[in-house]
C-alpha positions in Angstrom: 21.5 -22.6 9.9 18.0 -21.4 9.2 15.2 -23.9 9.1 13.4 -24.6 5.8 10.2 -22.8 6.9 11.8 -19.6 8.1 12.1 -16.5 6.0 15.5 -14.9 5.8 16.1 -11.3 6.8 16.5 -10.3 3.2 13.2 -11.8 2.2 11.4 -9.8 5.0 13.3 -6.6 4.0 12.3 -7.1 0.3 8.6 -7.6 1.4 8.6 -4.4 3.5 10.4 -2.3 0.9 7.7 -3.0 -1.7 5.2 -1.2 0.6 6.5 2.2 -0.6 5.9 1.2 -4.2 2.4 -0.1 -3.3 1.6 3.2 -1.6 2.6 5.2 -4.7 0.6 2.9 -7.0 -2.6 3.1 -4.8 -2.3 6.9 -4.7 -1.9 7.2 -8.5 -4.8 4.8 -9.1 -7.1 6.9 -6.9 -5.9 10.1 -8.4 -6.4 8.8 -12.0 -9.8 7.4 -11.2 -11.0 10.7 -9.7 -9.6 12.6 -12.7 -11.4 10.5 -15.3 -14.6 10.5 -13.3 -14.4 14.3 -13.0 -13.9 14.6 -16.8 -16.8 12.3 -17.4 -19.3 13.8 -14.9 -18.0 17.4 -15.1 -17.5 17.8 -11.3 -14.0 19.2 -11.3 -12.1 19.0 -8.9 -14.2 17.2 -6.3 -13.9 13.6 -7.5 -10.2 14.1 -8.2 -9.7 15.1 -4.5 -11.9 12.3 -3.3 -10.0 9.8 -5.4 -6.7 11.1 -4.1 -7.9 10.8 -0.5 -9.1 7.2 -1.1 -5.8 6.3 -2.8 -3.8 7.7 0.1 -6.0 5.9 2.6 -5.6 2.6 0.7 -1.9 3.1 0.7 -1.7 3.6 4.4 -4.0 0.6 5.0 -1.6 -1.6 3.0 1.3 -0.1 5.0 -0.2 -0.9 8.4 -1.2 -4.4 7.3 2.3 -5.2 6.1 3.9 -3.8 9.2 1.6 -5.8 11.5 2.2 -8.9 9.5 5.9 -8.5 9.6 5.7 -7.8 13.4 3.7 -10.9 14.0 6.2 -13.0 12.0 9.1 -11.5 13.8 7.6 -12.1 17.2 6.7 -15.7 16.3 10.2 -16.5 15.2 11.8 -15.7 18.6 
């Protein structure tokens, strides 16, 4: 039986599966921010591309942090 402080395997799986959703959201936010800044400042398409790049980078940072956190938790439980 699992101890009360331990996470179940399903809980860890749910946490890691949300990373894909977070990557998409970060990319869309960066893309939308760049699009609206381009419309406002008239710099098409440069800020759109910059926002897209920042959104993708933010998504990968979240991915790496989540994987490292899950790896530390998995190693600590053994």
